[in-house]
LUMTILO-689175 format. One line per 3 residues: for each residue x, z, y of C-alpha. Coordinates in steps of 0.2 Angstrom, whole numbers, plus 5000, padded with zeros to 4 digits. Example, Ala and Ser with C-alpha at 12.3 -4.5 7.8 and 13.67 -1.06 7.14 Angstrom:
! residues 2
5062/5039/4978 ~ 5068/5036/4995
END
This chain:
! residues 491
5000/5000/5000 ~ 5007/4996/5017 ~ 5006/5007/5033
5005/4995/5047 ~ 5007/4999/5066 ~ 5006/4988/5081
5020/4989/5093 ~ 5010/5001/5104 ~ 5004/5012/5089
5022/5012/5082 ~ 5029/5018/5098 ~ 5016/5032/5098
5020/5037/5080 ~ 5038/5038/5084 ~ 5035/5048/5100
5025/5060/5089 ~ 5040/5061/5077 ~ 5052/5067/5090
5044/5080/5102 ~ 5054/5095/5107 ~ 5040/5106/5100
5042/5099/5083 ~ 5059/5107/5081 ~ 5057/5123/5071
5070/5137/5073 ~ 5069/5143/5055 ~ 5080/5159/5052
5092/5156/5067 ~ 5093/5171/5079 ~ 5085/5167/5096
5102/5170/5105 ~ 5110/5156/5095 ~ 5096/5143/5098
5101/5142/5116 ~ 5120/5138/5113 ~ 5125/5121/5120
5132/5116/5103 ~ 5115/5118/5095 ~ 5107/5109/5109
5119/5095/5107 ~ 5116/5094/5089 ~ 5097/5093/5091
5099/5079/5104 ~ 5111/5070/5092 ~ 5098/5071/5078
5083/5066/5088 ~ 5093/5051/5095 ~ 5098/5046/5078
5080/5048/5071 ~ 5073/5037/5085 ~ 5087/5024/5082
5084/5024/5063 ~ 5065/5026/5065 ~ 5066/5042/5054
5048/5050/5054 ~ 5053/5067/5048 ~ 5069/5077/5045
5076/5094/5040 ~ 5093/5101/5045 ~ 5103/5116/5039
5120/5122/5042 ~ 5128/5135/5030 ~ 5144/5143/5036
5154/5156/5026 ~ 5139/5159/5015 ~ 5125/5161/5029
5113/5149/5036 ~ 5118/5148/5055 ~ 5107/5133/5060
5090/5128/5053 ~ 5079/5115/5062 ~ 5064/5104/5058
5060/5088/5067 ~ 5046/5076/5067 ~ 5032/5073/5055
5031/5074/5036 ~ 5016/5062/5036 ~ 5013/5048/5047
4996/5045/5041 ~ 4990/5063/5045 ~ 5003/5068/5058
5008/5083/5048 ~ 5023/5091/5056 ~ 5039/5095/5046
5040/5114/5043 ~ 5051/5126/5033 ~ 5039/5123/5019
5040/5104/5018 ~ 5048/5097/5002 ~ 5058/5081/5002
5064/5070/4988 ~ 5082/5072/4985 ~ 5083/5057/4973
5100/5055/4966 ~ 5107/5070/4974 ~ 5099/5078/4958
5115/5072/4949 ~ 5124/5087/4958 ~ 5113/5099/4948
5116/5090/4932 ~ 5135/5092/4936 ~ 5133/5111/4938
5122/5112/4922 ~ 5136/5103/4912 ~ 5149/5115/4920
5138/5130/4915 ~ 5139/5124/4897 ~ 5158/5121/4898
5160/5138/4904 ~ 5151/5145/4889 ~ 5162/5134/4877
5147/5123/4872 ~ 5154/5107/4880 ~ 5172/5100/4882
5173/5088/4897 ~ 5187/5078/4888 ~ 5177/5076/4872
5169/5059/4868 ~ 5150/5059/4869 ~ 5149/5053/4851
5155/5071/4846 ~ 5138/5078/4852 ~ 5125/5064/4851
5123/5055/4835 ~ 5116/5037/4833 ~ 5124/5029/4848
5131/5012/4848 ~ 5149/5012/4842 ~ 5156/5006/4859
5147/5020/4867 ~ 5154/5034/4856 ~ 5171/5035/4864
5165/5038/4882 ~ 5170/5056/4887 ~ 5159/5068/4896
5169/5067/4912 ~ 5167/5048/4912 ~ 5148/5050/4911
5149/5062/4926 ~ 5160/5051/4937 ~ 5152/5034/4933
5167/5027/4924 ~ 5159/5025/4907 ~ 5158/5006/4908
5141/5007/4899 ~ 5126/4995/4904 ~ 5113/5002/4916
5096/5006/4909 ~ 5090/5003/4927 ~ 5091/4985/4933
5098/4987/4950 ~ 5091/4971/4957 ~ 5073/4974/4952
5073/4993/4952 ~ 5064/4993/4936 ~ 5069/4998/4918
5078/4985/4908 ~ 5069/4976/4893 ~ 5053/4967/4891
5042/4982/4895 ~ 5048/4989/4912 ~ 5037/5004/4911
5041/5009/4893 ~ 5055/5022/4893 ~ 5058/5021/4874
5058/5002/4874 ~ 5071/5002/4889 ~ 5082/5014/4880
5082/5003/4864 ~ 5085/4988/4875 ~ 5100/4995/4885
5109/5000/4869 ~ 5108/4982/4863 ~ 5117/4976/4879
5136/4974/4879 ~ 5147/4986/4888 ~ 5153/4981/4905
5171/4988/4905 ~ 5182/4999/4895 ~ 5179/5018/4897
5189/5024/4913 ~ 5193/5007/4918 ~ 5182/5006/4934
5169/5015/4944 ~ 5151/5008/4943 ~ 5136/5019/4948
5125/5019/4932 ~ 5109/5028/4927 ~ 5113/5027/4909
5127/5040/4911 ~ 5114/5053/4917 ~ 5101/5049/4903
5115/5053/4891 ~ 5120/5069/4900 ~ 5102/5075/4900
5102/5073/4881 ~ 5118/5082/4880 ~ 5112/5097/4891
5096/5098/4881 ~ 5106/5098/4864 ~ 5119/5111/4870
5108/5121/4881 ~ 5093/5122/4868 ~ 5079/5118/4880
5072/5103/4890 ~ 5083/5097/4904 ~ 5071/5102/4918
5068/5119/4910 ~ 5087/5122/4910 ~ 5088/5118/4928
5073/5129/4932 ~ 5079/5144/4923 ~ 5098/5143/4926
5098/5136/4944 ~ 5082/5137/4953 ~ 5077/5154/4947
5094/5161/4949 ~ 5097/5154/4967 ~ 5080/5158/4974
5072/5141/4974 ~ 5053/5146/4970 ~ 5046/5130/4978
5059/5117/4971 ~ 5055/5107/4956 ~ 5054/5090/4948
5041/5077/4952 ~ 5037/5059/4958 ~ 5021/5050/4965
5011/5054/4949 ~ 5013/5072/4951 ~ 5004/5084/4964
5017/5092/4974 ~ 5011/5105/4987 ~ 5019/5102/5004
5028/5086/4999 ~ 5033/5075/5013 ~ 5028/5057/5011
5041/5044/5008 ~ 5043/5028/5018 ~ 5053/5013/5020
5054/5002/5035 ~ 5044/4985/5034 ~ 5053/4969/5038
5060/4969/5055 ~ 5057/4987/5058 ~ 5039/4984/5064
5031/4997/5053 ~ 5032/5008/5038 ~ 5027/5006/5020
5024/5020/5008 ~ 5037/5022/4994 ~ 5029/5025/4977
5042/5036/4969 ~ 5044/5034/4950 ~ 5057/5045/4941
5054/5044/4923 ~ 5055/5060/4914 ~ 5070/5054/4903
5080/5050/4918 ~ 5077/5066/4928 ~ 5095/5071/4927
5098/5057/4939 ~ 5084/5059/4951 ~ 5068/5069/4953
5070/5085/4962 ~ 5060/5089/4977 ~ 5066/5103/4988
5069/5109/5006 ~ 5085/5113/5016 ~ 5081/5132/5015
5081/5132/4996 ~ 5096/5120/4995 ~ 5105/5131/5006
5101/5146/4994 ~ 5108/5135/4980 ~ 5124/5131/4988
5127/5149/4993 ~ 5123/5154/4975 ~ 5135/5141/4968
5150/5146/4980 ~ 5147/5165/4978 ~ 5149/5165/4959
5131/5167/4954 ~ 5129/5150/4945 ~ 5147/5147/4940
5164/5156/4941 ~ 5175/5151/4955 ~ 5187/5142/4943
5173/5132/4937 ~ 5167/5127/4954 ~ 5184/5122/4958
5185/5111/4943 ~ 5167/5104/4947 ~ 5173/5097/4963
5191/5092/4958 ~ 5194/5073/4961 ~ 5194/5063/4945
5205/5047/4941 ~ 5203/5030/4933 ~ 5214/5026/4918
5227/5018/4929 ~ 5229/5035/4939 ~ 5219/5028/4955
5206/5040/4961 ~ 5188/5038/4955 ~ 5174/5039/4968
5166/5054/4960 ~ 5170/5072/4954 ~ 5159/5079/4941
5141/5074/4947 ~ 5147/5074/4965 ~ 5153/5060/4976
5170/5064/4984 ~ 5173/5061/5003 ~ 5192/5059/5002
5203/5060/5017 ~ 5219/5069/5022 ~ 5210/5085/5029
5193/5092/5028 ~ 5189/5085/5012 ~ 5170/5085/5006
5160/5084/4991 ~ 5142/5077/4992 ~ 5125/5075/4985
5117/5059/4991 ~ 5100/5052/4986 ~ 5090/5037/4990
5097/5034/5007 ~ 5086/5048/5013 ~ 5093/5065/5008
5111/5072/5008 ~ 5122/5087/5008 ~ 5140/5089/5011
5151/5104/5006 ~ 5168/5106/5014 ~ 5176/5118/5002
5192/5121/5012 ~ 5182/5125/5028 ~ 5168/5137/5022
5155/5125/5028 ~ 5140/5115/5021 ~ 5127/5103/5029
5110/5098/5022 ~ 5100/5084/5030 ~ 5084/5079/5021
5072/5065/5028 ~ 5057/5055/5022 ~ 5064/5037/5026
5073/5028/5012 ~ 5087/5019/5021 ~ 5088/5031/5035
5105/5036/5028 ~ 5107/5054/5035 ~ 5123/5056/5026
5130/5046/5040 ~ 5126/5060/5052 ~ 5134/5074/5042
5152/5073/5048 ~ 5146/5073/5066 ~ 5136/5089/5064
5150/5097/5055 ~ 5162/5092/5069 ~ 5153/5104/5080
5159/5118/5069 ~ 5176/5110/5064 ~ 5184/5103/5080
5198/5095/5071 ~ 5186/5085/5060 ~ 5177/5080/5076
5193/5073/5082 ~ 5196/5064/5066 ~ 5179/5058/5062
5170/5058/5079 ~ 5166/5040/5080 ~ 5148/5042/5076
5146/5054/5090 ~ 5155/5043/5102 ~ 5143/5029/5096
5128/5040/5100 ~ 5135/5044/5117 ~ 5138/5026/5121
5121/5021/5115 ~ 5114/5034/5128 ~ 5124/5026/5142
5120/5008/5137 ~ 5101/5013/5137 ~ 5102/5020/5155
5116/5009/5163 ~ 5116/4993/5153 ~ 5127/4985/5140
5140/4978/5152 ~ 5157/4985/5151 ~ 5155/4994/5134
5173/4995/5132 ~ 5176/5005/5148 ~ 5161/5016/5145
5168/5020/5127 ~ 5185/5024/5134 ~ 5178/5036/5146
5168/5045/5133 ~ 5182/5047/5121 ~ 5193/5054/5135
5180/5066/5141 ~ 5175/5072/5123 ~ 5191/5070/5113
5183/5058/5101 ~ 5189/5045/5089 ~ 5183/5027/5091
5167/5022/5082 ~ 5171/5014/5065 ~ 5167/4995/5062
5152/5001/5052 ~ 5145/5012/5066 ~ 5145/4997/5078
5139/4985/5065 ~ 5124/4996/5061 ~ 5120/4998/5079
5121/4979/5082 ~ 5110/4974/5068 ~ 5097/4987/5073
5097/4978/5090 ~ 5096/4961/5082 ~ 5081/4967/5071
5073/4972/5088 ~ 5075/4954/5094 ~ 5089/4959/5107
5103/4947/5103 ~ 5112/4948/5120 ~ 5113/4967/5118
5118/4965/5100 ~ 5132/4953/5105 ~ 5139/4965/5117
5140/4978/5103 ~ 5148/4966/5091 ~ 5160/4960/5105
5166/4978/5106 ~ 5168/4979/5087 ~ 5179/4963/5088
5189/4970/5102 ~ 5192/4987/5093 ~ 5195/4978/5076
5201/4961/5079 ~ 5206/4958/5061 ~ 5189/4962/5054
5181/4946/5046 ~ 5164/4955/5045 ~ 5164/4959/5064
5167/4941/5069 ~ 5153/4936/5057 ~ 5141/4948/5064
5146/4943/5082 ~ 5143/4925/5077 ~ 5126/4929/5070
5121/4937/5087 ~ 5127/4922/5096 ~ 5117/4911/5085
5101/4921/5087 ~ 5104/4920/5106 ~ 5106/4901/5106
5125/4901/5110 ~ 5130/4888/5097 ~ 5148/4885/5102
5152/4903/5102 ~ 5143/4906/5086 ~ 5154/4892/5078
5170/4899/5085 ~ 5167/4916/5077 ~ 5161/4910/5061
5177/4900/5060 ~ 5187/4915/5064 ~ 5178/4925/5051
5183/4912/5038 ~ 5201/4912/5043 ~ 5201/4931/5040
5191/4930/5024 ~ 5191/4912/5016 ~ 5178/4919/5003
5165/4922/5016 ~ 5150/4912/5009 ~ 5139/4917/5023
5150/4910/5037 ~ 5152/4894/5026 ~ 5133/4892/5025
5130/4895/5043 ~ 5143/4883/5048 ~ 5135/4870/5037
5118/4873/5045 ~ 5126/4872/5062 ~ 5134/4855/5058
5151/4862/5060 ~ 5159/4860/5043
END
């Protein structure tokens, strides 16, 4: 079912999503609410919500085991204009995998699972090529196994896309895609096997294990598993933007029971904060097990893998983080060396709140802000462009960086902003943003391709051709630039 808004109605819906009165204070003391940093965080989040068209969002900051900031923004339901409150529950989608990682480590701690053991040691009847995959390789998505979920269609593999048993039979008949440990590929089959492993070694259904061993222990009375077929009290509706960003469509969430180690938890920032505190305080795992849970893993050739044990790793020289990221709508980062964690939940698939987390963290970690402050610089630059125009963006950015001690926006920061402008039929403004990107990152083939696209949309054919050609010089494999040059008659 589609939820359509005219331009005027959409503007009203967005205005309703971001009123100052919609920001709840949660458990934060009144004296802290007035701090400049918290006002700046709220302004940043509201700006990003409006820019990304996110209807509703929750934010929590946990520092040294205590929630120091808890805020609610916008609406949980566009249809009924229900505001987001502390009680609102959001789908965390694939961030559920972090809970599966903790469950595996709980059984490792009890001597019931060996991370280095092949899965065939525990689960019988698997195809021979599957049996040598280790538990770690399932957790970090380096198994090389075929995926039970077709990533193109979003449906289960096999002739009956709604039949879980048929899909599981079908995927086991597919060839493996790589040798175990050879390469990273995100894969739902891995977590179906991990659910079976947890059920076998834990002696109870996966969802019951998580309820009893994590939700109940951490203090998460309202969190649980469910999708669109389930009645979930206080559940925020889930949306995706319609084409061109002119309205919203309802997301019909479907998390089959046999795949719920990979997705399916509904929770809120307050209860996820309880879980993170319980995890780091020794109530769910011993400190040594938590350290192992978040330890980076490697491929066979020694290169780093993208995930730890159920948690994506955010690798960098300082202020490392581990994460739970789900559906482009919900995310949490833990900064283990800094005593900090950030949780952002939203109800817009594709809103990508994980892109906001380092900026929020930078208000508590000044060194991280200097290192990863580009998104905040882009936010401040957008504000200036909205009020003073898009001329001289390079000079505006230089002044912002000097004043606030920020790094430059990344190529991705600028690219995302430019494409949002293109989606709003503002090609001249988009071109100005892409020009800044090319100026900052002149060797970026993607930046030149994006700038060419904006020029093409604005009818500036010669400039479009020049930048498509430059993009091809930098990346001869750029098929988009090749095709656009053919269309423009400039082969």
